[in-house]
N, C-alpha and C positions, 0 to 999 in steps of 0.2 A: 790719464796715460796708461795708467799702468793694465787696465782692459782693455785697448784697443794694440793692439798687438802689428798693423800695418804704421801705425804712428811712430810705434817703439824702435820699427823700422832704422828710421831715419835719423831720430833723438838719440839713439844709443849706438846704431853700428852703422850709420853715413851711407844707409842704401834708402833709392829713392824708390814707390811704389809705382806704377803707370796700369792705368786700366786698357785691356783692348779690348778698347770694345766703343761702338760709339752709332745712335740714330737720333732719329729728330723726333721720336716718343720722348728719346733719353732726356733730352732737351727741354720741350712742350714740358712734361712731366718735373721738372729739377730735379732728374736722380742725378746728374754728373754736377751738378752744385754741390747735392749732397754726398756725394763721394769724394767730393775735395776740401767742404767743410766739416763734415763729419766722418767720413772713414779715413781720410790724411791720404788719398791718392794725389799725389803732386804731378802729374802728366799724365797723357794720351795717345794710344796711339791706334790706324785704322787703315782697312786692306779693303781690298775690292769684293770681298767675301763678306765682311761686315757690311757693305754697304746693301750689296746684291739679295742680301733676308731683307735690311729692312725697306729696299726699294719696291723690290718688284714685290714681296708677299705683304707687304701692310699698304697703311692709306694715308699715311702722315704724308708724305709727298706728292700726293694726287692734285690737289690745288695749286701746285707752284708747277708743275709737271705740262699741267693743262695753260697755267699762264703762259708757257712758255711755248706754246704748239704755233700758235702767229709766225714766231721768228722761224720754221723749219730746220728747227737742228736736227742732226744726228742723234744717235742714241751717245755716242760717245760725249759731244758737246753736250746734252745734256745731263749726263751723270753728272762731268765734270762741274755744273753750275749749280747742282744741289749740292754736289760734295761742297764747294767751296764755299756755298752759304753756311753750312754747315761745322765748317772747320774753323771761319770767321768766328762765330758765334762762340764756340768753343774756348779759342784761344782766347777769347776777351772775357768767358769766366775761368781763367789759368792766370789774366794779366796780372793780378795783384800780386801773387803769387810768383811768378815774374820779377816783378819787382822786387818784391820783399827779400826774397834770393837773391836778388842783384843776379838777376840772369843764369842758373846756379840752375832751375827747376821751373815746374809752368809750362813745358813744350806740349805743343802737339802736333802729330805729325800728319802728313796725309803724300800716297805712296804717287809716283811715276806708273803709264804702265806696262803692263809685260814687253810689250813691244819693244822697252829701252832698255831691255836687262843687257843686252849685248848689242847695243845701237848707241855708241857715244854722242854723236851729233842730236841724235831724237831724244838721247835721254835731256843733254844739255840745255834743246829748245823746250823741253816740258818740264826740267825743273826752273828756270827761269820762268816760263809762264803760270806755274805754278804761285813760285814765289810771290811774283808782284801781284795775283788777281786776289790772291791773300789776304796782301799786303800786312802780317803783323809777325814783330820782331819775333813773338816767342812761336814762330809756325819750326816745324822741320820738317824737311822734305824729304822722304824715302827715296832712297837710288841702291840698288844691287850691287854689292861688292864685288863685282867679278873684274875679271882683268880689263876687259873694255869698261867697267866702271869706275877704276881707280882715277884715269885724268879726267871725266869728267866733277868726280866728288872732289880731288884735290883744283879743279880749275873754279867750281861752286862754294868754297870753303875761300880759296882768293878773293871772290868778286866780294865776301861776308853775308852769303845766302847758308842759313843752318843745314846742314846734311844728317837724316837718319841712316846711317849706311847696314841694308840688308842683308837677311840671306848670306851671315858668316857660317859657316859650319867647321874650318880649320885653323888650325893656330897661325899656320903661312898667310893666310887669305885675312886675317887678325892683324898680323903684323904688319901687311901692305898698307893697308887702310889705316893705321894709327900711324905708321911713317907719313904716309900722305898727308893726314892733317897736319901732324909736326912741318913739316916743310912749307904744307901751305901759311901757316900760320906766322913761317920763319918769312915768306915774300911776302906776306903783308906788312908786316912788322919791317922788312927793309925798306920798304916802298912807302915809309911815314904814315902808315894806316892803321888804327885802332885794332885792336883784338882780343879786345877785354869784354867783348859779346859775340865774338862768335862762335860758334857751340854745335858739339857735333858730339852722338854716339851711334857706337859701334855695336848694330845687333851679332848677336853671336845666339845661332839657335841651339839647345837643348836636346829636347825631347826624343826628336827626330833620329838621331844619332841613337840612342838606345834603341828606338824599333828596330833599325836596319840593323846594328852590333846584334843584336840578341836572335834575329833572324837569322842570321850568317851561324852565331853559335848554333844555336838550333838542327840546322842543318849538319853540322859538322858531329853534334852529340845523335844525331840520326843515325849518322854515318859508321860509330865505331858502334865496340862492344865491349873494348874496356873498359870494366866500368869505375876504376880510378881517373883514367881521360875525360869521363864520361860526366863526374863528378868535378873535374875541375873545371871544365866549359863552362858547365852551368852555373859555376861560381861564379864567372865572370861575367853574366847578365846582369844589366841595368847597372855596371861601371863604368861604361867607355863615356857618356854624357858628361857626368860629373868630373871623371878626371879631364877631359877635353877644356874642360870650359877653366876648371884649376890652372891649368897649362896654359893657357891664353891668359889668367889672370895676372900670372909672374911675368909675361913678356909683357902686359902692364904697367908693372912697377918698374919694369927696367926701363921701358922706350919713358915713360914720364915722370925721369930723377937723371940727373948727371947734366953734363955740359952743353946736349942740344937743347934741352929741356930749359933749363933754369932762366938763362934770358928770357925766354917766352915767357916763364911765370912772374917771374920780377917783372914785366912791365905788363901785366894782368890777365894773362891766358888761363884758362878753363884747361885741364884733364880733362882730354877724348874719353867718355868714361863706357866701359863693359858695359852693353845692356843683354839680360839674360832675356832671349826670347823663347817662345815657346817651350813655356816651361807647365803649361798643364798637363797632365799623368797620363801617357798613353795605356797602359798597362794598368789593366785593374788591381793586378797583383802587389802595384806599388801602391806607398804611402801618396796619399793626393796631393802633399804639401811638399814630395822629396827635391825637388827641384829651386822650390823656395829656402827651404831649411837648409841643407848643404853647397847654397852659394851666395852665402851673406857676407858684404864686407863692405870696407868704408869705397865713396867715388863710383860705386856701380847703380844700376836703376835693375827691375826686376819688372817685366809687363807681365800681365797676369788678366785674363779671362777675367768675368768677375765670380763664376763658382772658386776661381783657386781663390781670389782673393776672400770670398766667404768661408773656404775653408780655413785657409793660414788664419783670418781674423777667430775661429772657433779655434786652433787645435794648432796652429804652428808654432815653433821655437825661435824664438828671437834669439842668437846669438852668431857669434862671429867664428865662421866654417869657410869661406873662401881660399884662406890660405892655411889652414891643418891640414897633416897628412897629405902634404903635397909629394913627400918619397911614395907613398902609395899611389897617389895618380900616376904619376913618372913607372912605378911597377906594373900597373893597371894597363897601362899602354904596351912595356916591353911583354907583360904576358900577355895581349891579345897580339901582339907578331909573331910572338913561339905559337900563337894557334894556327896562323896562318888568315887572318884577319886583317886586311891594310888597311889602316884608316885612310889613307892619302887615297884611294879606291872608294870609301866610304863616303868621305867628306863629297868627295868630286860628284859620285852618284847624287846625292844630296841635294848638291847645288843644282845638276841640269833634273831633277823632280821638281825641284822648288821653284824654280822657272817655269815648269810646265803647268804646274799644280796653280801659279800666281795666273797662268794666260787662260787655263780652263776657267779660273772662277772669272779673271774678268771676263772672259766671253761671257759667260752666263751671268754675268752683272748686265754685260751692253743686251743680251736678250731679253731680260728682264724688262729692261727702260723700253727697249722697242715694243716689248708686250702693253706694256704701259702706258705709251704712247698710243698705240692703235686702238687702245681701251677707250683712254681717256678721247682720242680723236671722234671714237665714231659715235660716244655716248651725247659727243658736244653737236655731233652732225644732224645724229636722231630728235 
């Protein structure tokens, strides 16, 4: 245990490390099994960018796609078919962990398409279809936590579908989806339905907040000649994201305690864990484990790409930090406001950009699948 910081995260501090990466090659080569058994990874998330690189650039999916040509499926249907196959296989690898943890971990996430981000009817239809297609209790369907998405999220949870709520940037958005989870469980409980295996995480994005806030601070630094002011603005860089997440965790502790929550907990309900997403460091000037080291605490998840997992295994610090220096986090947000940084405008912009980036990645994925389909069809004809 002493030489594996990922395992220590869970054993000592109650934080689960999930891997933000999947491919058919990883499955075929046993890399995901190794991540579970040796590294201590306790879940996995996927997104279109991950699949696009694996499908379009490699050959691991060629045989399966070639086998689908006779069905005359479009690129979206082909992608969904191969993605579901990968996710099913991966959920099976995590199934023992899911059972051993009594449904606390061992989840694998698959994402609805970006067209569903602000389309409640489309998100509902796609979430149900993916849940049914994978047909595993340790699946989570990822749905963006937009205003339009919240009613869908609540409905899916009421129906017993596990949901990974993604693209959360603001504390207000986090609170909205956390309360939707509590309300959904209360509705199920009142109807006499079981709530002990309904699971959800709230994916709160981290590094992108610093990327945008630092850019805005740099603009203000460039616009002033006051050295004192420049130094103060410089001191605020790299602090917004962690402060924002720590304040969200305070809201988590408030929501998942007290009179509304306690009867649900007594009936076996699990808390909706905050999941720290986008935890790879975008600014090379910052420590590469910064968004792991500073956000460690119980009932949380950190989903990391493999380079961040490797970095944390090598030199991360396992210590509870999520609820330390909360007063400093509040001061950081107050200072940013005083500097003219509107955090609400920042998080709203990041949500819009996140949806746009998601759509761009999805379009690239479908183009890659279509190109692969044409390539394989041509080879078959030849």
